[in-house]
N, C-alpha and C positions, 0 to 999 in steps of 0.2 A: 511467263510471269514477269511483269515489268515493275521495277521498284525505283522509287525516287532516292536521291542521295540521303535524305533524312531517314528513310526506311532502312536503307543499307547501313547507315551509321548506327541505328538502333539495334539492328540484328547482328552486326559484326563487332560492336564495341569500339569502333573508330569514330572520330569526329569528322564532319564534312571537310574541314580544312585539311585534315590528315589524309582523307581519301583523295582529295584533289592533288595533294603533294605526291602521294604514291603514284597517281596517274602521270604527274609531270616528270617523275624520274623513271618511269617505265615498270614499276613493280606491279601495277594494275593497268590493263589495257584501257585505252580511251573508250568510254562507253558510247553506245548508240545515242542519238539525240531524238527527242520527240519533235513533232512539227513545230512546237512552241520553243524548241531549243533546249529543253530540259534534259539532263542526263537520264539515261534509262539503264538500269542494271538488272542482272538476273541472279539466281541462286548460286551459280558458280563464282560470281564476284563476291558475294557474301562469304562464301567458304574461303576464298583466297584471302580476303581481308582479315578474317578471323585467324587464319594461319599466320599472316604477317604480324598481327597484333600479338598473338601468343609467342611468336618467335622473339619479338621485341621485348616482351615481358621477361623472357629468359635472358635478356641482356645481349642478344645477338645484334650486331650492327647491320646496316643496310647491305653491305657487300655479302655478308654471310647469309642474310635472308634471300638475297638474289640467287646465291649458289644453291640454297635449299629448294627454292622454287624451280630452278633449272633441273635439279635432280628429280623433283617430283614429276617433271614432264618426260623423263626418260626412265620408266619403271624398271627396265631390265638392269640398269646400273644404279638405281636410286640409292640403295644402301651403301654401295661402294663410294658414291659421291658425297652423300650426306654425312656419313660417319666421321670422316676427317674434319668436317666443319664443326661438329659438336665436340670432338676430341680436342681440337685446337682451342675452342672456347673454354672447355674445362681447365686446360692448362693455364689459360690466361686468368682464371679466377683466383689462383693461388696468390699471386702478388697483390691482387685487389683485396683479398681477404686480409692479408697482413696490413695493408694500408688502412682498412676500416678498423681493425683492432687497435692500431696506433691512434687513429682519430678518436675512437671511443675512449681510450685511456686518457688522452690529452683533454678531452671535454669533461671527463669525470674529475680530473685534477682541477680544472677551472671551477667546476661546481663546488668542489670541496673548499677551495680558497674563497669562493663566494660565501659559502655557508659560514666559514670561520670569521670572515670580516663583517659580513652584513648582519648576521644574527647576534653578534656581540656588540655591534654598533661602533666598532673600532676602525672601520674602513672609511677613508675619505671618498674613495671611488670604488665601486663594486669591481671585483676581480674579473668579471665577465668583460666589462668595458676596457679594463687595462689590457687583458690578454687579447682582445680583439682590436687593440690599438685605437680605441676611441677615448676621448677625454672624459666621457661620462655623460649621463643624461642632462639635457639642457645645454650642452656645450658644443654641439655640432652646428 
């Protein structure tokens, strides 16, 4: 079964530029080419791209995805190789979670100041613009 890059994109959830990028960095093998020079993919390429996309959705970086793909190619030791990749990623999520909570709190405080000033009409410049270090609408 020969698939075009557009068909593979539709089936895998990746865009054609992303597919070409993954080819360029070696996450996906360079495809065979038709006589007209068009890329030709198969079902295994779709499965690999779907795996890469899903791994990226979980926040794994390219090096970690590369490690998981390598593990998948060695079934006898796949779990022993893949497990530490996921464990390390889980450990890295803790500090990110704290950063996101702090960001959420800061943005909430900005919105509260916006509500206080803008709803009462007492603000010269909306708190959002002040806190984002902009002089205000129409002044950029």
